[in-house]
TORKOLDO-666913 format. One record per residue (C-alpha): residue number from 0; residue in three letters; x, y, z. Coordinates in nm, 3 decimals, decimal comma, m for minus. Layout:
N
num residuo X Y Z
NUM ala X Y Z;
...
! end
This chain:
137
num residuo X Y Z
0 met m4,212 29,281 0,405;
1 arg m4,242 29,378 0,039;
2 ala m4,143 29,655 m0,193;
3 leu m4,431 29,722 m0,429;
4 ile m4,349 29,868 m0,769;
5 ser m4,663 29,985 m0,945;
6 leu m4,754 30,251 m1,194;
7 gln m4,953 30,519 m1,015;
8 gly m5,008 30,882 m1,088;
9 val m5,245 31,152 m1,194;
10 arg m5,577 31,055 m1,346;
11 gly m5,473 31,157 m1,699;
12 ile m5,181 30,917 m1,701;
13 gln m5,398 30,638 m1,562;
14 asp m5,655 30,701 m1,835;
15 leu m5,379 30,694 m2,097;
16 val m5,260 30,357 m1,969;
17 glu m5,615 30,217 m1,974;
18 arg m5,656 30,326 m2,337;
19 ala m5,302 30,236 m2,434;
20 thr m5,221 29,998 m2,712;
21 ala m5,103 29,649 m2,634;
22 arg m4,750 29,756 m2,727;
23 thr m4,755 30,047 m2,480;
24 lys m4,892 29,825 m2,204;
25 phe m4,615 29,578 m2,280;
26 glu m4,352 29,853 m2,257;
27 leu m4,492 29,982 m1,926;
28 gly m4,505 29,630 m1,788;
29 his m4,150 29,566 m1,904;
30 ala m4,035 29,883 m1,725;
31 cys m4,203 29,771 m1,401;
32 arg m4,060 29,417 m1,431;
33 thr m3,710 29,554 m1,498;
34 thr m3,735 29,775 m1,190;
35 ala m3,861 29,491 m0,970;
36 leu m3,574 29,265 m1,077;
37 ala m3,323 29,545 m1,016;
38 val m3,467 29,611 m0,668;
39 ala m3,445 29,240 m0,585;
40 glu m3,083 29,221 m0,698;
41 arg m2,984 29,531 m0,498;
42 ala m3,168 29,401 m0,192;
43 lys m2,981 29,069 m0,219;
44 gln m2,651 29,257 m0,232;
45 asn m2,753 29,466 0,072;
46 thr m2,857 29,178 0,299;
47 pro m2,659 29,092 0,607;
48 lys m2,445 28,788 0,540;
49 asp m2,627 28,519 0,737;
50 arg m2,513 28,214 0,540;
51 gly m2,702 28,354 0,240;
52 asp m3,045 28,238 0,360;
53 leu m3,193 28,588 0,363;
54 ala m3,064 28,685 0,018;
55 ala m3,183 28,355 m0,129;
56 ser m3,532 28,421 0,009;
57 ile m3,585 28,747 m0,182;
58 ala m3,829 28,686 m0,466;
59 thr m4,005 28,885 m0,737;
60 asp m4,352 28,815 m0,873;
61 gly m4,620 28,999 m1,062;
62 lys m4,754 29,081 m1,405;
63 gly m4,857 29,379 m1,611;
64 thr m4,759 29,695 m1,428;
65 asn m4,772 29,540 m1,079;
66 tyr m4,468 29,362 m0,944;
67 arg m4,370 29,277 m0,590;
68 val m4,032 29,218 m0,435;
69 gly m4,044 29,042 m0,101;
70 leu m3,929 28,765 0,124;
71 val m4,061 28,414 0,071;
72 asp m4,259 28,287 0,369;
73 arg m4,089 27,955 0,446;
74 asn m3,896 27,784 0,722;
75 ile m3,530 27,701 0,663;
76 met m3,462 27,410 0,893;
77 ser m3,086 27,427 0,833;
78 arg m3,077 27,746 1,044;
79 gly m3,129 27,525 1,348;
80 gly m3,329 27,571 1,662;
81 ser m3,702 27,544 1,716;
82 asn m3,794 27,912 1,706;
83 ser m3,993 27,972 1,386;
84 ala m3,897 28,340 1,394;
85 his m3,533 28,237 1,363;
86 leu m3,610 27,985 1,089;
87 asn m3,826 28,207 0,867;
88 pro m3,659 28,481 0,658;
89 ser m3,987 28,673 0,623;
90 val m3,975 28,720 1,002;
91 tyr m3,610 28,773 1,081;
92 gly m3,565 28,976 0,760;
93 val m3,798 29,238 0,905;
94 trp m3,580 29,243 1,216;
95 tyr m3,277 29,328 1,003;
96 glu m3,468 29,587 0,797;
97 leu m3,614 29,772 1,096;
98 gly m3,395 29,663 1,387;
99 phe m3,505 29,472 1,694;
100 thr m3,345 29,610 2,010;
101 thr m3,472 29,342 2,249;
102 arg m3,299 29,079 2,033;
103 lys m2,991 29,302 2,003;
104 ile m3,025 29,322 1,624;
105 asp m2,917 29,657 1,483;
106 arg m3,106 29,805 1,192;
107 his m2,950 29,689 0,867;
108 ala m3,194 29,801 0,599;
109 phe m3,163 29,614 0,272;
110 met m3,504 29,638 0,101;
111 ser m3,592 30,006 0,138;
112 pro m3,251 30,136 0,017;
113 ala m3,278 29,903 m0,284;
114 ala m3,620 30,041 m0,378;
115 glu m3,508 30,400 m0,327;
116 ala m3,195 30,348 m0,538;
117 glu m3,406 30,233 m0,835;
118 gln m3,659 30,516 m0,820;
119 asp m3,495 30,747 m1,076;
120 ala m3,428 30,467 m1,324;
121 his m3,789 30,350 m1,289;
122 glu m3,924 30,697 m1,356;
123 gln m3,704 30,724 m1,666;
124 arg m3,827 30,387 m1,798;
125 ile m4,191 30,483 m1,745;
126 ser m4,137 30,827 m1,897;
127 ala m3,973 30,674 m2,205;
128 ala m4,261 30,431 m2,254;
129 leu m4,522 30,705 m2,220;
130 thr m4,330 30,945 m2,446;
131 thr m4,322 30,680 m2,716;
132 ala m4,695 30,612 m2,665;
133 ile m4,794 30,975 m2,726;
134 gly m4,566 31,007 m3,027;
135 gly m4,283 31,208 m2,876;
136 arg m3,918 31,117 m2,896;
! end
């Protein structure tokens, strides 16, 4: 499960980004990175409290205008048991996000609300960077 923050839009804006100066590309990338880090922090705060394993497994990576926020694919042996689905946050995290009725896990979304909460701030950051690029204030 991942939240993907990327700059997408109408062809004119994409062309502008491709022709943008290094400074503008840096500003757009900085806006995307800032948003990805904010989404990760909100998602960590939203996670169910399962000894902190799920929150600690939320990671951000990327470069330029493409950043990803997701769960690290790893087994945490301290969770106990032999079931890899129970040991791996990238598996049981999806159960919390979407719910899993046969395992009696109620939906407790943490990633999607975090991404949605950062949408307006992300749009403002991108707008500010593009406004500066075309000479407006």
